[in-house]
ROKE-159120 format. One line per field, with one value per residue: residue number from 0; x, y, z of N, C-alpha, C in turn. Coordinates in Angstrom, 1 decimal. Layout:
REM residues N
i	(NUM_...)
n_u	(X_...)
n_v	(Y_...)
n_w	(Z_...)
ca_u	(X_...)
ca_v	(Y_...)
ca_w	(Z_...)
c_u	(X_...)
c_v	(Y_...)
c_w	(Z_...)
//
This chain:
REM residues 245
i	(0_1_2_3_4_5_6_7_8_9_10_11_12_13_14_15_16_17_18_19_20_21_22_23_24_25_26_27_28_29_30_31_32_33_34_35_36_37_38_39_40_41_42_43_44_45_46_47_48_49_50_51_52_53_54_55_56_57_58_59_60_61_62_63_64_65_66_67_68_69_70_71_72_73_74_75_76_77_78_79_80_81_82_83_84_85_86_87_88_89_90_91_92_93_94_95_96_97_98_99_100_101_102_103_104_105_106_107_108_109_110_111_112_113_114_115_116_117_118_119_120_121_122_123_124_125_126_127_128_129_130_131_132_133_134_135_136_137_138_139_140_141_142_143_144_145_146_147_148_149_150_151_152_153_154_155_156_157_158_159_160_161_162_163_164_165_166_167_168_169_170_171_172_173_174_175_176_177_178_179_180_181_182_183_184_185_186_187_188_189_190_191_192_193_194_195_196_197_198_199_200_201_202_203_204_205_206_207_208_209_210_211_212_213_214_215_216_217_218_219_220_221_222_223_224_225_226_227_228_229_230_231_232_233_234_235_236_237_238_239_240_241_242_243_244)
n_u	(98.0_100.1_99.9_102.0_103.0_105.3_107.0_108.9_111.1_113.4_114.1_115.5_116.1_113.5_112.5_114.3_113.5_110.9_111.3_112.6_110.6_108.7_110.1_109.7_107.1_105.2_102.5_103.1_103.0_104.1_105.1_106.0_105.9_104.4_101.8_100.8_101.0_99.2_96.7_96.8_97.0_94.4_92.9_93.8_94.3_96.8_98.7_100.9_102.9_105.8_107.9_109.8_111.2_112.0_110.8_109.5_106.5_104.7_105.9_107.2_106.3_104.0_102.4_102.0_100.6_98.2_97.3_96.8_94.7_92.5_89.9_89.8_92.3_93.9_94.9_96.9_100.0_103.1_106.4_109.1_111.6_114.7_117.5_118.2_119.7_119.2_117.9_115.5_114.1_113.4_111.8_109.7_108.5_107.6_105.8_103.9_102.8_104.2_105.2_107.6_111.1_113.6_117.0_118.7_121.8_120.2_119.9_118.8_117.8_117.1_115.1_113.1_112.6_111.6_109.4_107.8_107.4_105.8_103.5_102.6_102.1_100.0_98.0_97.8_96.6_94.1_93.1_93.0_91.1_88.9_88.7_88.9_87.4_87.0_89.5_90.9_91.4_89.1_90.0_89.0_86.1_85.3_86.5_85.0_82.6_83.2_83.7_81.2_79.7_80.9_80.2_77.5_77.5_78.6_76.7_74.6_75.5_74.7_72.7_71.8_70.5_71.4_72.0_73.2_71.3_69.9_71.8_72.4_70.0_69.8_71.9_71.4_72.3_72.9_73.1_75.0_76.7_77.8_79.2_81.0_82.5_83.6_85.2_87.2_88.3_89.0_89.3_87.4_84.2_80.8_79.7_81.9_83.2_81.4_81.4_84.1_84.6_82.9_84.1_86.6_85.9_84.8_87.1_88.5_86.8_87.0_89.7_89.5_88.0_85.2_82.4_80.7_81.5_79.2_77.7_79.3_79.3_76.5_76.4_78.0_76.6_76.2_74.1_74.3_76.4_77.9_78.2_79.5_81.9_82.9_83.2_85.1_87.3_88.0_88.7_90.7_92.3_92.3_90.5_87.8_87.5_90.1_91.5_90.5_91.4)
n_v	(109.3_111.1_112.1_112.1_113.3_112.5_114.0_113.4_113.0_111.5_108.3_106.9_108.8_109.6_107.2_107.1_109.3_108.6_106.3_107.5_109.0_107.1_105.6_107.2_106.8_107.9_108.0_107.4_108.4_108.2_110.1_110.5_112.8_116.1_115.9_113.3_113.5_115.6_114.4_112.4_113.9_115.1_112.9_111.7_113.7_114.8_115.6_117.1_118.1_117.3_118.4_118.1_120.6_120.7_118.7_116.1_116.2_117.6_120.2_121.2_123.8_124.0_122.1_123.2_125.5_124.4_123.0_125.2_126.4_124.8_124.4_122.3_121.4_123.6_124.4_122.7_122.2_122.9_121.9_122.9_121.3_121.8_122.0_124.4_127.6_130.2_133.4_134.4_132.1_131.0_133.0_133.0_130.5_131.0_133.0_131.7_130.3_128.5_126.9_126.4_126.1_124.2_123.7_121.4_119.6_118.2_117.8_114.9_115.3_118.0_118.1_116.5_118.0_120.5_119.6_118.4_120.8_122.3_120.7_120.7_123.4_123.8_122.2_123.8_126.1_125.1_124.4_126.9_128.1_126.7_127.4_130.3_131.7_134.3_135.4_134.7_135.1_134.3_132.2_130.7_129.4_127.1_127.6_129.8_128.6_126.9_128.8_130.0_127.8_127.5_129.8_129.5_127.3_128.6_130.5_128.9_127.5_126.3_124.7_121.5_120.0_120.8_120.0_118.2_118.3_120.7_122.6_122.4_123.1_125.8_127.0_126.4_124.4_121.1_118.2_116.3_117.7_119.6_117.9_116.8_119.0_119.9_117.7_117.8_120.2_120.6_118.0_116.8_115.6_117.0_116.5_115.9_118.3_120.0_118.8_118.9_121.6_122.5_121.2_122.4_125.0_124.5_123.7_126.1_127.6_126.2_126.6_129.3_129.2_129.4_129.1_126.1_122.6_121.4_123.6_124.5_122.3_122.4_124.9_124.5_122.8_120.1_117.6_116.2_115.9_113.6_112.6_114.7_114.7_112.2_112.6_114.7_113.6_111.6_113.1_114.9_113.4_113.6_114.0_116.5_117.3_117.0_118.9_121.2_121.1)
n_w	(98.8_96.7_93.3_90.4_87.3_84.9_82.3_79.6_76.9_76.7_77.3_79.3_81.2_81.9_83.0_85.2_86.7_87.3_88.8_91.0_92.2_92.7_94.6_96.8_97.5_95.8_93.4_90.1_86.7_83.3_80.4_76.9_75.4_75.0_73.9_74.5_77.3_77.9_77.5_79.4_81.7_81.8_82.1_84.6_86.4_87.9_90.9_90.5_87.7_86.1_83.6_80.7_78.4_75.7_73.3_71.0_68.9_70.9_72.7_76.0_76.5_74.8_76.0_78.5_77.9_76.9_79.2_80.9_79.7_80.0_82.3_84.0_84.4_84.8_87.3_88.1_89.4_87.8_87.0_85.0_83.1_81.7_79.4_78.6_79.3_78.9_79.6_78.4_77.7_80.2_81.2_79.4_80.0_82.6_82.1_80.8_82.8_84.3_87.4_88.5_87.7_86.5_85.8_83.7_84.2_87.1_90.7_92.4_95.0_95.0_93.1_94.3_96.7_95.7_94.3_96.3_97.8_96.1_95.9_98.5_98.8_97.1_98.4_100.7_99.7_98.8_101.3_102.5_100.9_101.7_104.4_104.6_102.4_101.5_101.4_99.2_95.6_93.1_90.4_88.3_86.7_88.0_90.5_91.3_91.7_93.9_95.8_96.1_97.0_99.5_100.7_101.0_102.8_105.0_105.6_106.4_108.6_111.1_110.4_110.5_108.6_106.2_102.9_99.9_98.0_98.7_98.4_95.7_94.6_95.4_94.1_91.5_89.8_88.6_90.8_90.0_88.3_90.1_91.8_90.1_89.3_91.7_92.3_90.3_90.9_93.7_94.6_96.2_97.3_97.7_100.2_101.7_101.6_103.0_105.6_106.3_106.2_108.3_110.5_110.5_111.2_113.7_115.1_115.2_116.8_119.2_119.8_120.3_122.5_122.4_123.8_125.1_124.3_123.4_122.6_120.5_118.8_118.0_116.8_114.6_113.1_113.8_115.0_117.3_120.3_120.5_117.9_116.8_118.2_117.5_114.7_114.7_115.9_114.1_111.9_112.7_114.4_117.1_120.1_120.5_123.2_124.2_122.8_123.9_126.5)
ca_u	(99.2_100.2_100.1_102.9_103.1_106.6_107.0_110.4_111.3_114.6_113.5_116.3_115.9_112.1_112.4_115.0_112.7_109.8_111.8_112.9_109.4_108.1_110.8_109.2_105.7_104.3_101.9_103.7_102.8_105.1_104.7_107.2_105.8_103.3_100.5_100.4_101.0_98.0_95.6_97.0_96.6_93.0_92.3_94.2_94.5_97.9_98.9_102.1_103.5_107.2_108.0_110.9_110.7_112.3_110.3_108.8_105.1_104.3_106.9_106.7_105.5_102.7_101.7_101.7_99.5_96.9_96.8_96.2_93.4_91.5_89.6_90.0_93.8_94.7_95.5_97.9_101.4_104.0_107.8_109.7_113.0_115.3_119.0_118.4_120.0_118.9_116.9_114.2_113.4_112.9_110.7_108.6_107.9_106.9_104.7_102.8_102.2_105.0_105.3_109.0_111.9_114.9_117.9_119.4_121.5_119.7_120.1_117.5_117.3_116.5_113.8_112.2_112.2_110.8_108.1_107.1_107.0_104.7_102.3_102.1_101.6_98.6_97.2_97.5_95.7_92.8_92.7_92.7_89.9_87.9_88.6_88.7_87.2_87.1_90.9_91.6_90.7_88.8_90.8_88.3_84.7_85.2_86.8_83.9_81.6_83.6_83.5_79.8_79.2_81.4_79.4_76.2_77.7_78.9_75.4_73.7_76.4_74.1_71.6_72.3_69.8_72.0_72.3_73.6_70.1_69.6_72.8_72.2_68.8_70.1_72.9_70.7_73.2_72.6_74.0_76.1_77.6_78.5_80.1_82.1_83.4_84.3_86.2_88.3_88.9_89.6_89.4_86.5_82.8_80.2_79.5_83.2_83.5_80.5_81.8_85.5_84.5_82.3_85.1_87.7_85.3_84.7_88.4_88.9_86.0_87.5_90.9_89.2_87.1_83.9_81.3_81.0_81.6_77.8_77.4_80.1_78.7_75.3_76.7_78.6_75.7_76.1_72.9_74.6_77.7_78.6_78.5_80.5_83.2_83.4_83.7_86.2_88.5_88.3_89.3_91.9_93.1_92.3_89.1_87.7_87.7_91.5_91.9_90.1_92.2)
ca_v	(109.2_112.1_111.6_112.9_112.9_112.9_114.2_113.5_112.2_110.6_107.2_106.5_109.9_109.5_106.1_107.4_110.2_107.9_105.5_108.4_109.4_105.8_105.2_108.1_106.4_108.7_107.3_108.1_108.1_108.8_110.3_110.8_114.1_116.9_115.4_112.2_114.1_116.3_113.4_111.7_114.9_115.3_111.6_111.3_114.9_114.6_116.7_117.8_117.6_117.6_118.2_118.6_121.6_120.3_117.3_116.0_116.2_118.8_120.5_121.6_125.1_123.7_121.3_124.2_126.4_123.6_122.8_126.4_126.8_123.9_124.7_121.1_121.2_124.9_124.7_121.7_122.8_122.4_122.2_122.7_120.9_122.2_122.2_125.8_128.5_131.5_134.0_134.5_130.8_130.9_134.0_132.5_129.5_131.6_133.8_130.7_129.8_127.5_127.2_126.4_125.9_123.6_123.4_120.1_118.5_118.6_116.8_114.2_115.9_119.3_117.9_116.0_119.1_121.4_118.9_118.4_122.1_122.7_119.9_121.2_124.8_123.6_121.8_124.9_127.0_124.5_124.5_128.3_128.4_126.2_128.1_131.7_131.9_135.7_135.9_134.4_135.6_133.2_132.2_130.0_129.2_126.1_128.2_130.6_127.7_126.4_129.9_130.1_126.7_127.7_130.9_128.9_126.5_129.5_131.1_127.9_126.6_125.6_123.8_120.1_119.4_121.2_118.8_118.3_118.7_122.0_123.5_122.3_123.9_127.2_127.5_126.2_123.5_119.7_117.6_115.6_118.8_120.1_116.9_116.6_120.2_119.9_116.7_118.3_121.5_120.4_116.6_116.4_115.7_118.1_116.1_116.0_119.8_120.5_118.2_119.4_123.1_122.7_120.8_123.5_126.1_124.1_123.8_127.5_128.0_125.5_127.3_130.6_128.9_130.1_128.3_124.7_121.7_121.2_124.8_124.6_121.3_122.9_126.1_124.1_121.9_118.7_117.4_115.6_116.0_112.3_112.5_115.8_114.2_111.1_113.2_115.5_112.7_110.9_114.0_115.6_112.5_114.0_114.4_117.9_117.6_117.1_120.1_122.2_121.0)
ca_w	(98.0_95.7_91.9_89.6_85.9_84.4_80.8_79.2_75.7_76.9_78.0_80.5_82.2_82.3_83.9_86.4_87.5_87.8_89.9_92.1_93.0_93.2_95.9_97.9_97.6_94.9_92.3_89.0_85.4_82.5_79.0_76.1_74.8_75.5_73.4_75.4_78.7_78.1_77.6_80.8_82.8_81.8_82.6_85.9_87.2_88.9_91.8_90.0_86.5_85.8_82.2_79.9_77.5_74.3_73.0_69.7_68.9_71.6_73.7_77.3_76.5_74.3_77.0_79.6_77.3_76.9_80.6_81.5_79.0_80.4_83.7_84.8_84.6_84.9_88.6_88.4_89.4_86.7_87.0_83.7_83.1_80.4_79.3_78.2_80.5_78.5_80.4_77.7_77.8_81.5_81.3_78.6_80.7_83.7_81.5_80.4_84.0_85.0_88.8_88.9_86.5_87.0_84.7_83.7_85.1_88.5_91.7_92.8_96.2_94.7_92.4_95.3_97.6_94.9_94.0_97.6_98.2_95.3_96.2_99.8_98.6_96.5_99.5_101.6_99.0_98.9_102.7_102.8_100.2_102.5_105.7_104.5_101.0_101.1_101.3_97.9_94.4_92.3_89.2_87.3_86.9_89.0_91.8_91.7_92.2_95.2_96.7_96.3_97.9_100.9_101.3_101.5_104.0_106.1_106.0_107.0_109.4_112.2_109.9_110.2_107.5_104.9_102.0_98.5_97.2_99.0_97.8_94.2_94.3_95.6_93.1_90.2_89.1_89.0_91.8_89.3_87.8_91.3_92.3_89.1_89.3_93.0_92.2_89.5_91.5_95.1_94.8_97.3_97.0_98.4_101.6_102.3_101.8_104.1_106.8_106.7_106.5_109.6_111.5_110.6_111.9_115.1_115.7_115.5_117.9_120.3_120.1_120.9_123.7_122.1_124.3_125.4_123.1_122.9_121.8_119.3_117.9_117.5_116.0_113.3_112.3_114.3_115.8_118.6_120.7_120.3_116.5_116.6_118.8_116.6_113.4_115.0_116.2_112.9_111.0_113.3_115.1_118.5_120.5_120.8_124.6_124.4_122.2_124.8_127.7)
c_u	(99.1_100.5_101.0_102.9_104.5_106.6_108.4_110.5_112.5_114.2_114.2_116.1_114.5_112.0_113.2_114.2_111.5_110.2_112.1_111.7_108.6_108.8_110.3_107.7_104.7_103.7_102.3_103.3_103.8_104.6_105.9_107.1_104.5_101.9_100.0_100.2_99.6_96.8_95.6_96.6_95.1_92.3_92.6_94.3_95.5_98.0_100.1_102.5_104.9_107.5_109.2_110.3_110.8_111.9_109.6_107.3_104.6_105.3_106.3_105.9_104.1_101.8_101.2_100.5_98.2_96.4_96.2_95.0_92.2_91.2_89.7_91.4_94.6_95.4_96.6_99.3_102.3_105.5_108.4_111.2_113.6_116.8_119.3_118.8_119.7_117.7_115.5_113.4_112.7_111.7_109.5_107.8_107.1_105.7_103.5_102.2_102.9_105.2_106.7_109.8_113.2_115.7_118.5_120.9_121.0_119.9_118.7_116.9_116.6_115.2_112.8_111.7_111.3_109.4_107.3_106.6_105.8_103.4_101.7_101.5_100.2_97.6_96.8_96.5_94.3_92.2_92.3_91.4_88.7_87.6_88.2_88.5_87.3_88.5_91.6_90.7_90.4_89.5_90.1_86.9_84.5_85.5_85.7_82.8_81.9_83.4_82.1_79.2_79.7_80.6_78.0_76.4_77.9_77.6_74.5_74.5_75.7_73.0_72.1_71.6_70.3_72.4_72.8_72.5_69.8_70.5_72.7_71.0_69.0_71.0_72.2_71.6_72.8_73.6_75.3_77.2_78.4_79.6_81.3_83.1_84.2_85.5_87.4_89.0_89.6_89.6_88.5_85.0_82.1_80.0_80.8_83.5_82.7_81.1_83.2_85.4_84.0_83.3_86.2_87.2_85.2_86.0_88.8_88.1_86.5_88.8_90.6_88.3_85.8_82.8_81.7_81.0_80.2_77.4_78.1_79.6_77.4_75.5_77.2_77.8_75.7_75.0_73.1_76.1_78.5_79.1_79.6_81.9_83.8_84.0_85.0_87.5_88.9_89.1_90.7_92.8_93.2_90.9_89.0_87.9_89.2_92.1_91.6_91.0_93.7)
c_v	(110.3_111.5_112.6_112.4_113.4_112.9_114.4_112.5_111.2_109.5_106.9_107.6_109.8_108.4_106.3_108.3_109.5_107.0_106.3_108.7_108.2_105.4_106.1_107.9_107.3_107.7_108.1_107.5_108.8_109.1_110.8_112.2_114.8_116.5_114.3_112.7_114.8_115.4_112.7_112.7_115.1_114.0_111.4_112.5_114.8_115.8_117.6_117.2_118.2_117.4_118.8_119.7_121.2_118.9_117.3_116.1_117.5_119.0_120.9_122.9_124.9_123.0_122.3_125.1_125.6_123.3_124.0_126.9_125.9_124.1_123.5_120.8_122.5_125.1_123.7_122.3_122.1_122.9_121.9_122.3_121.3_122.3_123.7_126.6_129.9_132.1_134.1_133.3_130.6_131.8_133.6_131.4_130.0_132.4_132.9_130.1_128.7_127.9_127.1_125.9_125.4_123.3_122.1_120.5_119.0_117.5_116.2_114.9_117.2_119.1_117.4_117.2_120.1_120.8_118.8_119.7_122.6_122.0_120.4_122.6_124.7_123.1_122.9_125.9_126.4_124.6_125.9_128.7_127.9_127.0_129.6_132.1_133.4_136.3_135.5_134.9_134.4_133.3_131.4_129.9_128.2_126.7_129.1_129.8_127.2_127.6_130.1_129.1_127.0_128.9_130.4_128.1_127.5_130.1_130.2_126.9_125.8_124.7_122.4_119.4_119.9_120.0_119.2_118.9_120.2_123.0_123.5_123.2_125.4_127.8_127.3_125.3_122.1_119.2_117.0_116.6_119.3_119.1_116.7_117.8_120.3_118.9_117.1_119.5_121.2_118.9_116.2_116.4_116.7_117.7_116.2_117.5_120.3_120.0_118.8_120.9_123.3_122.3_121.8_124.7_125.8_124.1_125.2_128.0_127.4_126.2_128.6_130.5_129.6_129.1_126.9_123.9_121.5_122.4_124.9_123.5_121.8_124.0_125.6_123.0_120.5_118.5_116.7_115.7_114.7_112.2_113.5_115.3_113.1_111.7_113.9_114.6_112.0_111.8_114.5_114.6_112.7_114.4_115.9_118.2_117.7_118.4_121.2_122.3_121.4)
c_w	(96.9_94.4_91.2_88.2_85.4_82.9_80.3_78.0_75.8_77.8_79.3_81.6_82.7_83.3_85.2_87.3_88.1_89.0_91.2_92.9_93.5_94.5_97.1_98.0_96.9_93.9_91.1_87.7_84.5_81.1_78.2_75.4_75.4_75.1_74.3_76.8_78.9_78.3_79.0_81.9_82.9_82.4_84.1_86.9_88.3_89.8_91.4_88.6_86.4_84.4_81.6_78.9_76.1_74.1_71.7_70.0_69.5_72.7_75.0_77.3_75.9_75.3_78.1_79.1_77.3_78.3_81.2_80.9_79.5_81.9_84.6_85.1_84.9_86.2_89.0_88.4_88.4_87.0_85.6_83.8_81.7_80.5_79.0_79.5_80.1_79.2_79.7_77.7_79.1_81.7_80.5_79.3_81.9_83.2_81.2_81.6_84.7_86.5_89.3_87.6_87.0_85.7_84.8_83.6_86.5_89.4_92.1_94.1_95.9_94.0_93.4_96.2_96.9_94.6_95.2_98.0_97.4_95.6_97.6_99.7_98.0_97.5_100.4_101.0_99.0_100.3_103.0_102.1_101.0_103.8_105.6_103.0_100.6_100.9_100.0_96.7_93.5_90.9_88.1_87.6_88.0_90.4_92.3_92.3_93.7_96.2_97.1_97.2_99.3_101.5_101.8_102.7_105.2_106.5_106.7_107.9_110.4_111.7_109.6_109.1_106.1_104.1_100.6_97.7_97.5_98.4_96.3_93.8_94.4_94.5_91.7_89.3_89.5_90.0_91.1_88.8_89.0_91.7_91.4_89.2_90.6_92.9_91.4_90.0_92.8_95.5_96.0_96.7_97.9_99.9_102.3_102.6_102.9_105.4_107.3_107.0_107.9_110.7_111.6_111.4_113.4_115.8_116.1_116.7_119.2_120.8_120.8_122.2_123.6_122.5_124.6_124.2_122.6_122.1_120.5_118.3_117.2_116.5_114.6_112.6_112.6_115.2_117.1_119.0_120.4_118.8_116.2_117.0_117.9_115.3_113.6_115.1_114.9_111.9_111.5_114.0_116.6_118.9_120.8_122.3_124.9_123.8_123.2_126.0_127.3)
//
């Protein structure tokens, strides 16, 4: 379930937007200004923030600046809502790192579509980082760490003894720090990252018909074909033998 944070000082509008996304099975939090919203964003790490621009305490621009300065929130997509139509206001928001900009009044359908598009785009970027780390440019210290971990997994792909302890020792960072940084950056722990990266590689090998399933299982670090098949089906919803046929 995707999490969304709605930041709007007009109570009725805020509640209407919250109700709109809750009706689509999103987990939604609300805040009346940028100050409260920033604290909520740090605590809950939403998948998307939709924020008004003109608000008391801290406006949407101030919220956006704080989010982008914090490595734990800098990658959260942000849609800005405003009654302003002046070009300089829109440009200012984009310069601060806004991902999209919608003028009030807006349609519910448009807001839902744009929100879903941004959430899916973020998921694709995380997926791409896992599959092809060399194709993206690291944007933060946490992303650099993710890229380094993936390079280690790639180099030791066939080693089914690869563990959290080994990776932490090689990088020189404690296990708890690695797990915390991964959680805030890609919302996965290290074991999940290792398993999913191996399975994504296995799927590509199956698609290219690179050896038997036993060969592919061994190459991607699974010590038995049965465990590989079980893990593959659980993750992709289809057995590897069905993919090959």
